[in-house]
C-alpha positions as CSV (number, residue, x, y, z in Angstrom):
1,X,0.0,0.0,0.0
2,X,1.3,3.5,-0.8
3,X,2.2,5.6,2.2
4,X,-0.4,8.2,3.0
5,X,-3.2,6.2,1.3
6,X,-6.0,4.7,3.3
7,X,-7.3,1.2,2.6
8,X,-11.0,1.1,1.7
9,X,-13.4,-0.8,3.8
10,X,-14.6,-2.9,0.9
11,X,-12.8,-4.1,-2.3
12,X,-14.3,-5.8,-5.3
13,X,-12.6,-8.5,-7.4
14,X,-13.8,-10.6,-10.3
15,X,-13.3,-14.3,-9.9
16,X,-13.9,-17.2,-12.3
17,X,-15.4,-20.4,-10.9
18,X,-16.6,-23.5,-12.7
19,X,-17.3,-21.6,-16.0
20,X,-19.0,-18.6,-14.3
21,X,-17.7,-15.1,-13.6
22,X,-18.5,-13.5,-10.3
23,X,-17.9,-10.2,-8.6
24,X,-16.8,-10.7,-5.0
25,X,-17.0,-8.0,-2.4
26,X,-14.5,-8.4,0.4
27,X,-14.7,-6.6,3.8
28,X,-11.1,-5.6,4.2
29,X,-11.1,-4.9,7.9
30,X,-11.7,-8.6,8.7
31,X,-11.0,-10.1,5.3
32,X,-14.3,-11.9,4.7
33,X,-16.7,-12.1,1.8
34,X,-19.5,-9.6,2.1
35,X,-21.3,-10.3,-1.2
36,X,-21.0,-12.5,-4.3
37,X,-22.8,-11.5,-7.5
38,X,-22.9,-13.0,-10.9
39,X,-21.2,-10.4,-13.1
40,X,-23.6,-7.7,-14.2
41,X,-26.2,-8.7,-11.5
42,X,-27.3,-6.9,-8.5
43,X,-28.3,-10.0,-6.6
44,X,-26.2,-11.2,-3.7
45,X,-26.0,-15.0,-4.0
46,X,-23.9,-15.8,-0.8
47,X,-27.0,-17.0,1.1
48,X,-27.3,-20.0,-1.3
49,X,-23.6,-20.8,-1.6
50,X,-21.6,-23.5,0.1
51,X,-19.1,-22.1,2.7
52,X,-16.2,-23.9,1.0
53,X,-16.9,-22.1,-2.3
54,X,-17.1,-18.8,-0.5
55,X,-13.8,-19.5,1.2
56,X,-12.2,-20.4,-2.1
57,X,-13.5,-17.2,-3.7
58,X,-12.1,-15.2,-0.8
59,X,-8.6,-16.5,-1.4
60,X,-8.8,-15.8,-5.1
61,X,-10.3,-12.3,-4.6
62,X,-7.6,-11.4,-2.0
63,X,-4.9,-12.6,-4.5
64,X,-6.5,-10.3,-7.1
65,X,-6.9,-7.3,-4.7
66,X,-3.3,-7.6,-3.4
67,X,-1.9,-8.0,-6.9
68,X,-3.6,-4.7,-7.9
69,X,-2.1,-2.7,-5.0
């Protein structure tokens, strides 16, 4: 992180999973998935997702977020 810049509370990353593309919102203070949406959708699908898939998406999203910093 650049000196003097503040980290945002939430970061978004795009993750590919089993042929689909998803936007993943990560709460950066506690590093947990806040929302998962199919790309170009406004519907949060985390309530119907398995925890192991959400955890996998968190790892991939964090890799993407830290790569972009």
